[in-house]
C-alpha positions as CSV (number, residue, x, y, z in Angstrom):
1,M,102.2,120.7,72.3
2,K,98.5,119.8,72.2
3,D,96.0,121.1,74.8
4,P,95.5,118.5,77.6
5,I,92.5,116.2,77.5
6,T,90.6,115.4,80.7
7,I,90.1,111.7,81.7
8,V,87.8,110.8,84.5
9,V,88.3,107.4,86.3
10,T,85.7,106.4,88.8
11,G,86.8,103.9,91.5
12,G,90.1,105.8,91.3
13,A,91.5,104.3,94.5
14,G,90.8,100.7,93.5
15,Q,93.1,98.0,92.3
16,I,92.2,98.2,88.6
17,A,92.8,102.0,88.7
18,Y,96.2,101.4,90.3
19,S,97.3,99.4,87.2
20,L,95.4,101.7,84.7
21,L,96.5,105.2,85.7
22,P,100.3,105.0,84.9
23,P,99.8,104.0,81.3
24,L,97.1,106.7,80.9
25,A,99.6,109.3,82.2
26,S,102.6,108.0,80.2
27,G,101.4,108.7,76.7
28,S,101.1,105.0,75.7
29,V,97.3,105.3,75.3
30,F,96.5,108.7,73.7
31,G,99.8,109.4,72.1
32,N,103.2,110.6,73.1
33,D,102.3,114.2,72.2
34,Q,99.0,114.3,74.1
35,P,99.0,115.8,77.7
36,V,96.4,114.5,80.0
37,K,94.6,115.6,83.2
38,L,93.4,112.8,85.4
39,H,90.2,113.3,87.5
40,L,89.8,110.5,90.0
41,L,86.4,109.9,91.6
42,D,85.8,107.6,94.6
43,I,83.6,107.3,97.6
44,P,84.3,109.4,100.8
45,P,85.9,106.5,102.8
46,A,88.4,106.1,99.9
47,Q,89.7,109.7,99.9
48,T,92.8,109.0,102.0
49,A,93.8,106.2,99.7
50,L,93.0,108.4,96.7
51,E,95.4,111.0,98.0
52,G,98.1,108.4,98.1
53,V,97.4,107.4,94.5
54,K,97.6,111.1,93.6
55,M,101.0,111.4,95.2
56,E,102.3,108.4,93.4
57,L,101.1,109.7,90.1
58,E,103.0,113.0,90.7
59,D,106.1,111.0,91.7
60,L,106.1,109.1,88.4
61,A,107.2,112.4,86.9
62,Y,105.5,111.8,83.5
63,P,105.9,115.0,81.4
64,L,102.5,114.5,79.8
65,L,100.6,114.5,83.1
66,A,99.2,117.9,83.3
67,G,97.4,117.6,86.6
68,V,95.6,115.2,89.0
69,V,92.4,115.8,90.9
70,G,91.0,113.4,93.5
71,T,87.5,113.9,94.7
72,D,84.2,112.4,95.9
73,D,82.2,115.1,94.1
74,P,80.9,113.8,90.7
75,A,80.3,117.4,89.5
76,L,84.0,118.2,90.0
77,A,85.2,114.9,88.6
78,F,83.2,115.1,85.4
79,K,83.8,118.8,84.7
80,G,85.1,119.2,81.2
81,A,85.7,115.4,80.8
82,D,86.8,114.2,77.3
83,Y,86.9,110.5,78.4
84,A,85.3,108.7,81.3
85,V,86.2,105.3,82.5
86,F,83.7,103.8,84.9
87,L,85.5,101.3,87.2
88,G,83.4,101.9,90.2
89,A,80.4,99.6,90.6
90,F,78.7,97.6,93.4
91,P,80.1,94.0,93.3
92,R,77.8,91.0,93.8
93,K,78.4,89.5,97.3
94,E,77.6,86.1,98.6
95,G,73.9,85.6,99.1
96,M,72.8,88.6,96.9
97,E,70.3,88.2,94.2
98,R,70.9,89.7,90.8
99,K,68.1,92.2,91.4
100,D,69.8,93.4,94.6
101,V,73.1,94.1,92.7
102,M,71.2,95.7,89.9
103,A,69.4,98.0,92.3
104,K,72.7,99.2,93.8
105,N,74.2,99.8,90.4
106,V,71.1,101.6,89.0
107,G,71.6,104.1,91.8
108,I,75.3,104.6,91.1
109,F,75.1,104.9,87.3
110,N,71.9,106.9,87.4
111,S,73.5,109.6,89.6
112,Q,76.8,109.5,87.7
113,G,75.0,109.7,84.4
114,K,73.3,113.0,85.5
115,A,76.6,114.5,86.5
116,L,78.2,113.3,83.3
117,S,75.4,114.9,81.2
118,D,75.6,118.2,83.2
119,H,79.4,118.7,83.4
120,A,81.3,116.7,80.8
121,S,82.2,117.7,77.3
122,P,79.2,117.1,75.0
123,N,81.3,114.7,73.0
124,V,82.7,112.8,76.0
125,K,83.6,109.2,75.2
126,C,82.7,106.7,78.0
127,L,83.9,103.2,78.8
128,V,82.0,101.2,81.4
129,V,84.0,98.5,83.1
130,G,82.2,97.9,86.5
131,N,79.9,94.9,86.3
132,P,77.3,94.2,85.0
133,A,79.1,96.4,82.5
134,N,76.8,96.2,79.5
135,T,73.6,97.0,81.4
136,N,75.4,99.6,83.5
137,A,76.2,101.3,80.2
138,A,72.5,101.2,79.3
139,I,71.6,102.8,82.7
140,L,74.3,105.4,82.2
141,S,73.0,106.2,78.7
142,A,69.4,106.6,80.0
143,A,70.6,109.0,82.7
144,A,72.7,111.0,80.3
145,P,70.4,111.6,77.2
146,A,72.6,114.5,76.1
147,I,75.4,112.1,75.4
148,P,75.2,110.3,72.1
149,K,74.5,106.6,72.6
150,E,77.4,105.7,70.4
151,N,79.7,107.6,72.8
152,I,79.0,105.1,75.6
153,T,80.6,101.7,75.4
154,A,81.3,98.7,77.7
155,L,84.4,96.7,78.0
156,T,84.6,93.3,76.3
157,R,88.2,93.8,75.2
158,L,89.5,91.8,78.1
159,D,87.4,88.8,76.9
160,H,88.7,89.5,73.3
161,N,92.3,89.5,74.5
162,R,91.8,86.3,76.4
163,A,90.2,84.6,73.4
164,Q,92.9,85.8,71.0
165,S,95.7,84.7,73.3
166,L,94.2,81.2,73.9
167,A,93.4,80.7,70.2
168,A,96.9,81.8,69.2
169,A,98.4,79.3,71.7
170,K,96.4,76.5,70.3
171,V,97.4,77.4,66.7
172,G,101.0,77.8,67.8
173,V,101.7,81.4,66.9
174,P,102.2,84.6,68.9
175,C,99.0,86.3,69.9
176,D,99.6,89.3,67.6
177,Q,99.5,86.9,64.7
178,V,95.8,86.0,65.1
179,E,93.1,88.4,63.9
180,G,89.3,88.2,63.6
181,V,88.4,86.9,67.0
182,I,85.0,88.3,68.1
183,I,83.2,88.6,71.4
184,W,79.5,88.7,70.9
185,G,76.9,89.9,73.5
186,N,77.3,90.3,77.3
187,H,80.4,90.5,79.4
188,S,79.1,87.5,81.4
189,S,79.2,83.7,81.4
190,T,76.8,83.8,78.4
191,Q,79.3,85.7,76.1
192,Y,80.2,84.1,72.8
193,P,83.9,84.1,72.1
194,D,83.7,83.4,68.3
195,V,86.8,82.2,66.4
196,R,84.9,81.2,63.2
197,H,86.2,84.2,61.4
198,A,89.7,84.2,63.0
199,K,92.8,83.4,61.1
200,T,96.6,84.0,61.4
201,T,98.4,86.8,59.6
202,E,99.4,84.1,57.1
203,G,95.8,83.3,56.3
204,I,95.5,80.0,58.3
205,K,92.0,79.7,59.8
206,V,91.8,78.8,63.4
207,M,88.9,76.5,62.7
208,D,91.1,74.5,60.3
209,K,93.9,74.0,62.9
210,V,92.0,73.4,66.1
211,D,89.5,70.7,67.0
212,H,86.0,71.9,66.6
213,A,84.7,70.1,69.7
214,Y,87.3,72.0,71.8
215,L,86.5,75.3,70.2
216,E,82.7,74.8,70.8
217,G,83.2,73.4,74.3
218,E,86.3,73.9,76.6
219,F,87.5,76.9,74.7
220,L,84.2,78.8,75.2
221,S,83.9,77.9,78.9
222,T,87.5,78.8,79.6
223,I,87.0,82.3,78.3
224,Q,83.5,82.7,79.8
225,K,84.7,81.7,83.2
226,R,88.2,83.2,83.1
227,G,87.4,86.0,85.5
228,A,86.0,83.7,88.1
229,A,89.1,81.5,87.7
230,V,91.4,84.5,88.4
231,I,89.4,85.4,91.5
232,A,89.6,81.8,92.7
233,A,93.3,81.8,92.3
234,R,94.2,85.3,93.4
235,K,91.3,86.0,95.8
236,L,91.1,89.3,93.8
237,S,89.6,90.1,90.5
238,S,91.6,90.7,87.3
239,A,93.5,94.0,87.5
240,A,96.6,94.1,85.3
241,S,94.8,92.3,82.4
242,A,91.7,94.5,82.8
243,A,93.8,97.7,82.8
244,K,95.6,96.5,79.7
245,A,92.3,95.8,78.0
246,I,91.0,99.3,78.9
247,C,94.1,100.8,77.4
248,D,93.7,98.8,74.3
249,H,90.0,99.8,74.0
250,L,90.7,103.5,74.5
251,R,93.8,103.6,72.3
252,D,92.0,102.0,69.4
253,W,88.9,104.2,69.8
254,A,91.0,107.4,70.1
255,L,93.8,106.7,67.5
256,G,92.3,103.9,65.3
257,S,92.7,100.1,65.2
258,D,94.7,100.1,61.9
259,G,92.0,98.1,60.2
260,R,92.1,95.3,62.8
261,V,88.7,94.0,64.0
262,V,88.2,94.5,67.8
263,S,85.3,93.8,70.1
264,M,83.4,96.6,71.8
265,A,80.1,96.5,73.6
266,I,78.1,99.2,71.9
267,Y,74.5,100.4,71.6
268,S,72.3,98.1,69.6
269,D,69.5,99.7,67.5
270,G,68.2,96.2,66.6
271,S,69.5,96.2,63.0
272,H,72.8,94.3,63.4
273,Y,73.3,90.6,63.7
274,G,70.0,90.0,65.5
275,A,71.0,91.8,68.7
276,P,68.1,93.1,70.7
277,A,67.4,96.8,70.4
278,G,68.2,99.0,73.4
279,V,71.0,96.9,74.9
280,Y,74.7,97.3,74.8
281,Y,75.9,94.3,72.9
282,S,79.5,93.4,72.0
283,M,80.1,93.5,68.3
284,P,83.1,93.3,65.9
285,V,84.2,96.8,65.0
286,V,87.0,98.6,63.2
287,C,88.0,101.9,64.8
288,T,89.2,105.1,63.1
289,A,90.3,108.2,65.0
290,G,87.5,108.9,67.4
291,S,84.9,106.6,66.0
292,Y,84.1,103.0,65.2
293,K,82.1,101.1,62.6
294,I,80.5,97.7,62.9
295,V,81.9,95.0,60.6
296,E,78.9,94.0,58.5
297,G,78.1,90.9,56.5
298,L,79.8,88.1,58.4
299,P,78.2,84.7,57.9
300,I,76.5,83.4,61.0
301,D,76.0,79.6,61.2
302,D,73.4,77.8,63.4
303,F,75.8,77.2,66.3
304,S,76.8,80.9,66.4
305,R,73.2,82.0,66.0
306,G,72.1,80.0,69.1
307,M,75.0,81.4,71.2
308,M,74.4,85.0,70.1
309,D,70.7,84.8,70.8
310,A,71.2,83.3,74.3
311,T,73.5,86.2,75.3
312,G,71.2,88.7,73.7
313,A,68.3,87.3,75.7
314,E,70.2,87.7,78.9
315,L,71.0,91.3,78.1
316,A,67.3,92.0,77.3
317,E,66.3,90.5,80.6
318,E,68.9,92.6,82.5
319,L,67.6,95.7,80.7
320,V,64.0,95.1,81.6
321,L,65.1,94.6,85.3
322,A,67.1,97.8,85.2
323,Q,64.2,99.8,83.7
324,E,61.9,98.5,86.3
325,L,64.3,99.7,89.0
326,L,64.6,103.1,87.4
327,K,60.8,103.8,87.6
């Protein structure tokens, strides 16, 4: 049996964590021979609920669960961490300006980044989910300079899964028979769900089967606004689908994506597809065990260029605002 790996989940008493923790403990993410220790971090008022989550995890009786820690102390939570999933963030509330939300999250991710840098494994792999996820990843990276920038990512796999599922439905095939969907840019309403390179496993291009006006209009807005639509219907944000996407992201990163192109928001050095330097920008990647590589050389037409530039501009603006607040 392998030595256990330690996985930190912030916002450990929240609704996404409640859907995420069982598959992390079951072996379905990191392998059925990989024991895991779960370190759950949340704010002091959530500690009673966190204790209930800990009890439920123990009661699942998963043989690969090697221990559970619940705490409000970042130093304890991040101690020896091999993976860190950042669910906890300050949500935007009615009447709040974007700068107000950013100020709250700068404080959260700046302090957690310091704890991460001081206490986690030097090769810890991080996935930021709490919004604004891309820019929170940039804040985290700035606060944890000892952690390689490529080891910090943000979640756009939920958008990727949504786009893949909808594209497959329009073509008339199961969702696992569509590949090459890409999410470019920010996990926000400016994201660009791109199906120009998508095709079925039989080689049929999505652009050849589905009306272009739909793919450049309603399809984009449906994916861009899907999270808001779920909130409007449930009065709660996406949880089950978000947890599934987190598992997909981590599994592919840890074990490899078997040659499939997937979407991850990663650090941009300014040399790929016109993405601004310094931001965390969603790109098409292929994962091998423990690493990922950007898919290079994809043709970008004028429509795509405009969409990609717009979401990049938003990320650059967010980064400037975050940097001002860090001063």
